[in-house]
N, C-alpha and C positions, 0 to 999 in steps of 0.2 A: 420420495426420498427425503430424509432429514439431514440437515447440515448445521454444524455449530456456527459456521461463518466462513467467509472467504478470507484467506490469509493475506496479510499485507506486511511489507517490510519497511522499516524506517532506516534510512542510510544517512551517514554523515559524509559529505563530499567536500574536499578541500577546494576553496576558490583560489583565484590567481594571487590574492593577497594573504593566503594562508588561513583564512577563516574557514571553519567547518560549517557547511550549510546543510540543513536537513532536507531529505526528500522522502516521499512516500511512493512505494512501488509495489505492484502486485507480486506475490510470491509465485514462482514457477514460470512456465512458458509465457504467460500473459505479460510478465514484466521483463522478459529477456531483452527487448530492444531498449528499454529505459535503462537497464543495468549496464548495457554496452556503452552508454553515454557517460557513465560515471567516470570521474577523473581517477587517475592512478592514486592510490592511497585512500580511496573511499572504503567505508566499512559499514556493514549492516549491524545495527545496534539493538534492534528490537523487532519482534514479530507480534502481530495482533490480529484478532478476528473482527470482521465487520460484515454486515449484510446489505449495505447500500453505500453509495458514494457519500451521502450526507453523514452517515454513521462513521465511515472511515475518516472523513475530514474532521469531524468533531473529536474523535480519538486522537488523531494526529495533532490537532491544535492544542488539545489538553496536554498531551505528552510533552510538547515543545513550549508550553506556557505562552501561547500566542493569543490567548483570549478566547472568545466564543466564535465559532465558525458559523456563518449564516450564508444562505443561498436563496435565490429567488426562483430557480427552476424546479418545478414540482417533480420532474422526472428524476432528479437527483435523490429523491426520497424513495424511489421505487427499489424493490429488492433486486439484487443482481440476478441475471438469468441463471437458471439451473445448469445450463451447459457450462458456465464458468466454473461452478463447483465441481462438476464431473471431470472437466479437464484438469483442474488442480488436484483432485483426488487421484486421478489416474497417474499424474506426474509423481505424486508422493509415493504411490505404490510401486513405481518403477525405480525408485532410488535404492 
């Protein structure tokens, strides 16, 4: 099965002092528990595709102008499991 990428969301979440802080959350069921932690007034501002944790964080850092994302764990460069794509695709088809 071929996939373009696993969908991620970038959210802006208000902090206690009113600052909007970005967060990166998987789209669909995989990100449900993280979205439930978002403060009232949080808003999803962008969706993007990535095929590994490393790629997702590089895109997230670039989008937020945070410099270059680096990591030491080789496993973070591994592609996401096919089951994640299937779950997300099934969720999209159910909408």
